[in-house]
N, C-alpha and C positions, 0 to 999 in steps of 0.2 A: 423297745416299747413292750410293756408287760401285757399279759392277757386281759386283765381288767380294763386297762386303758383302751386296748384294741376293741374290746366288747362295747365300751361306752361310745367310742367313735362310730362303730357300726350301728349301734342303737340310734344314735342321733341322726345318722344318714338315713336310716330306715324311717324314722319319724318325719324328717323333712320330706322324704319321698312320699310318704302316706298323705301328708298335708297337701302336697302338690296334686296328687291323684284325686283326693277328695274335692279340691277346688275345681279341677278340670273336668272330672267325670262323675263325681258324686260317689255315694257309698257303694253302688253297684260295681264301680270300676276298681274298687280296692280288693284285689286278689293277691295271693302270694306271687303269682306270675308277674302281674303288673308291678308289684312292689320290687321284685327282683330286677326287672328291666329298668325301673326308674332309679333305684338306689345303686345298682351295680353290685349288689350283694347276692350271693347264690341263694337259691330257694332253700337249700339245706341250712345255710347260715341263718336265714330269716326264721325258719321253723325252730332252730335251736334257741333263738332269742325270744320268740313269741309263742310258739307251740300252735296257736289257733288264731283265727281272724279276731275272735273276741279278745285274745291277748294283745293284738295290735291296737284294737280300740281302747282297751284298758290302759295301754302305754300312752296313747294319745290323750286320754283324759288326765292322766297323771302329769303329763307334760303341760297340758292346758292349765291345770291347777297351779303348778309351779310358776308358769309364766304370769298368770293373773296375780299371784301373790307378789311377784317381783314388781309388776306394774303398780300395785297398791302400795307397797313399801316405798318405791321411788316417788310416787305421787305424794304420799303423806310426808316424806322427808323434805320435799321441796315446797309443797303447798299447804300441808296439814295444819301448821301453826296458825295460818290465817283463816281457817275454816271453823265455824261453829259446830259443824257436823263432818269431821274428817272421814269417818267411815263411809258415810253416804257419798261424799265427794270422790273418794277413792273408787267406790263401786261404779259410779257414773263414768269416771275416767277409764276404768277397765272396759266397760261396754263400748265407749268411744274407740279405744285402741283396738278392740276386737274387730271392729268394722274396718279400720284403717290398715290392718295388716294384710299384705298381699296373699298369704296363705294362712288365713286366720285359724288359730287353734280352736276358736269357738266352733268351727265346723266339726271338730272331733266330738263335741257334745251332741250336735245334731245327728251325726253318723251313729253315735252310740245309742241315741234315743230310738232311731229307726231299727238298728240291728239287734241291740240287746238292752232294753230298758232297765234291766236289773243292774247294769253297770252304773247307773245314775244314783242308786241307793246311797252310796258312800258320799255323794255330794249333798244329800239332804241334811246330813248332820252339820256340815259346814254352812249350808244355807240357814239352818236354824240359828247357828251362832251369829251369823251376819245380821239376821233379823233382830236378834236380841240386842246386838251392839247398836244398830240403827235406832231401835226403840229407846235405849238408854241415853243416847246422845241428843235425841230430838226434843225440842220444845213442843212440836206438833208431830207426833208419831205418824198420823195418817198422811200428813203432807209429805213427810220423808218417804213413806212407802209409795205414795203417788209418784214422786220424782224418781225413785228407784225403778219402779215398774215401767215408767215412761221411757227411761234410758234402755231398759231391757227390751221393750217393744221396738224402739228405733233400731237397736242392734240386730235383733232377730229378723225383723222385716228386711233389713238390708242384706243380711247373710243369706236369707232365703230367696233373694232377688225379687221380693214383692213390694219394695218401697218405691213410690213414685218420686221420692225426693232425690235431688242431685246432692253431691258431696257438700256443696256450699250451704244448702238449706239444712241438711242433716247436722253439719257442724255448728251452724247457728243455733239449732235447737239444743244440742249438747251444751253449748256455751250458756244458754239460758237455764238449763237444768243445773249447771254448776254455779250459777250466779246467785248466791244466798240472799243478797240484797233485794233481788227481784222477787224472791219468795217470802222473805220475812221482814223486809224493811230494815231500817237502821238499828232497831233494838234486838236483832236476832242473837247477837253474841252474848248479850246479857241475860237472855231468857232461856238459854239451854239448860237442860236438866243436869246430867252429870256426864263426864267424859268416860267413854268405854276404856277398859283396860287393854283391849286387843285391837 
């Protein structure tokens, strides 16, 4: 096995360990010592990979971005053709999946916000592009934003442990957010503006 492959395997183990620690102990529990214990990687090896705790959080954000892009691609590939607003539907599916993951990568976003809000600056550009795509696809841009932020609120309340909803009720609400016919009626597909390129 070459050095790059070994490095990638170590990085993945460290990221998985960091997600487990964040889930179990919160951001305060994420130290190089705890990460070393959880991952089985020496503290020196971790410092070589990440340099600082902010480096760990940055790696978690990148991992989260990649995972969410994969969820969106998979959703659009299987469901997108049937949706008048595939970008919105993919974003709602991402929020749903973020709650259903045992060690949700969305916790990385919350940890980064607490620890280093400046790490989220790079996400703002991506979010601007998402908002433009939602607007371009929507027959009713305000309704699309309402559905998007409702999904976001459901996800973050659940991730923060503040939601009074059980899994069944939460999933029923996600189903409702994804059901375009409930929002637009039978004419939704014919009234869409234009389809986004991304």
